N, C-alpha and C positions, 0 to 999 in steps of 0.2 A: 580411523576414517570409515564412514558408512560405505556399504556396498551400493553404489548409485545405480547400478543396473537393476537391482532388486527394488530400490527406492522408486525408480521410474515406473516399474511395472505395478507396484502397489498403489502409487498415487494416481496413475491413469485409471486403474480399476476402481479406485475410490470415487473419482470424478464421474465415471460412467454409471456407477451404482446410484449416485446422488441424482443424476439426470433422470434415470429410470424411475426412481422413487417419486420425484417431483413431477414426472410426466412432462418435463421441459424438453424443448426441441433444440436448444442451443445455449451458448455461453457468451457473456459480454464482460470485458475487463478493461481497466484503464491502462492504455499503453503509453507509459511515460517515457519509455526508452531507457529506464533504469534497470538495474540488475534483477530486482524482485519481479517487476512486470515482465521482463524477458523470460524468466524461468516459469512463471505462471502461464504466460502465453504459449510457451513450448509444450508444457504438460497438458494444457487445455486443448490445444490443437491435436495432440496425439490421441486424446480421449474423445474429441468431438470435432468433426470436420466443420460444423457450423459454429465456429468461434469468431467473434468480432472483437477487435481492439479499438477502443475510442481514444483518439489523440485529442487532448483537451487543454490547449494552451490558455494561460490566463495571466496577463500582465507582464511577466518577466521576459527579458531578452533571451534567457537560456531556454525558456519554453518554446520560443519561436526559432531558436537557433539549434544548438547541439542536441537538445532533448528531442526536438522534432526530427532532426536528421537521423538520430539513432532509432526513434520509433518507426520511421518509414523504412529504414534499413532492415529492422527486425521483421516488420510486416512482410516485406518482399522476400527475405531470406527463408522465412518459415511458412510463407503463403497464408498468412493470417489476414483476413479481410480487415481493411482499415476504414475508419470514418473520422472525419475531422469535425470537432465541435469547438468553435472559437468562443471562449467564455469571457473575454475581456470586457466587451460592451455590456454584457449581462451583469458582471460584477460591478462595473461602474454605475449602472442603473440602480442596482441594489443599494450601493453606498449612498447614492443620491436620495433614494426613497427612505433610507434610514436616518437621514440628516436631522430631522426633527424628533426622532424617537430615541436616538442614542448618540452620545458623543464618542465616536470611535476613532477620531483623528489620531489620538496618541495611544490607542489601545492596540499594541502590536499583535497580541494573540488573537484578538477579535478580527483584525484585518486579515491576518494570514490564514485564518480558518475559513474565510469566505470561499476561496478557490476550491479546497477539498470538498466542501459541502455542496458547491454547485456541481462538482464532478459526480458526487454521489447521486444527486438529483438526475443528472444526465444519464448515468448508468442505469438507474432504476426505471427511468422513463422508457429507455430502449428495451430493457428487460421485460417490463410489463406489457409493452406493445407488441412484442415478438415472442413471448413465451420462452424467455431465456432466464438463466440463473446468473447472478452477479458473482464473479470470482474476486476474492480479496487478494491483495498483494503484499501484505505486511509480514515481517519475519519475527522470530522469537526475541531477538535482541531489541528490536524497536518496541515490541509489546511490553517487555519487562521495564523498559525505560519510559514507557508512555509516550513514545515519539511517534504519535499518530493523532489525527484529529477525530474527536468524538463526533459521531454521526457524519463523518466525512469519509476518509479512507479506512476508518474503523468499522464501517458498515458494509456488510456483504452477506451473501447466502452461504458461501463456503470458502475456505481458504486452504489450498493444497500445500502451502509452504510454511504455515504458522509455527511449526515445531522446529524449524531450521534456524540456526544462528546465521549471522552474516558470513562468518567463516565458512559454514557449510553451504551457503548459497553460492559462494565463489567456487567451492569444490565441485558442486553439482554442475554449475555452468561450464567449468573446465572439462568435466566428464562428458558433457553434451557437446563439447567443441563449439561453444558459443564464441562470438567475435571477441578478440582480445580487447577491443575498444570498450566493450561493455564491462568486461572483468576488471579493467584498470581504471575505470571511471570512478571518481570520488563520490561516495554516497551523498545524495542531496535530495531534499524534498522539493527543491526548485520553487520555493514559495517567495523568494526574493533573490535578486541578482547577487552572486558571490556567496550564497549560502551553502554551507556543507553541514551535514549532521554532526560530525565529530567536533568541528570548530564551535558549533552552537552549544553542544552539550559539555564541551570541555574535557572530553575523554574519548579514547578510540574504541572502535568496535572490537578490536583485538583484545583489549583489556576487559571489556564487557563480556565477551564470549568466553574468555578464560575463567572469569568469575562464574558464569552460568554452568560451566563444565565442572569446576572444582569447588565452588562455594566459597572461595577465598580470594582475597586481594589485599593490597596495601590499605592502611587506614585512610590515606588521602583518596584513593580510588573508591573505597567503600562509602565514603562520605558523599561523593557525587552520585554513585549508583543508588544508594539508599534514599537520597533526596529526591531524585527523579522518580523512583519507584513509588515512594510514599505519596507525593503530590499528584500522581496520576492514577492512583488506585481506583478512583471513581470511574475511570474509563474502562476498567477491566471487569466490572461487576454489573449485574442487571440493574435497571432503574428501581428505586425504592417504591414499593407499593403499600399503601395503608391496608392493614388487615385488622378487622375488629377482633378483639380478644374474646375467647370463649367466656361466656358468663358463668359465674360460679353458682 
């Protein structure tokens, strides 16, 4: 197990250094009320008093229910400034505007990507208008599986937890004495009602994390892990840019 006292100190120093290098006066992050957002919020607040958490519900009942309840609780507990940006009407307007340009009615991935991308726009609009950096909230396990939205929650200026597996996120939160409600909450992107990460992927984070630590797993598990990793590779690499070859 990591030494989370040391980990806390190093990550707080990392954030402060980035702020100084960028000449930024604050931080903004998406406060979803989930485990990753909570850890990022705690670390950012430790590093910078001027940290803002945007609560950005969009469509789902859970966004307006448990997720918002947890986000508000975390904001109050750690004295993180909260701002509410209700994106449902914006998402509906975008879908309506796209009606004649694309048939997205049955395109699940295209539909579910709208909310994370609108959240990215919201975060960067606040950041650019107030000289803030956008903090990412994705973990190592999600990144390996490609379980994030390209140009959505995959877009950020820095990420203080990207090297931590889900297992380590829980260990870190336990060390920081975060609310048990957050630690026991089933991981979910909250993109549609009833959704959980593990159910959607067909594999648990425990198995994924064990593979990331050991490099080994059962053939059945490896088939799932390799499949998700392969089809999401484009999310983890920079965009392709044409380069004219040197003339001979």
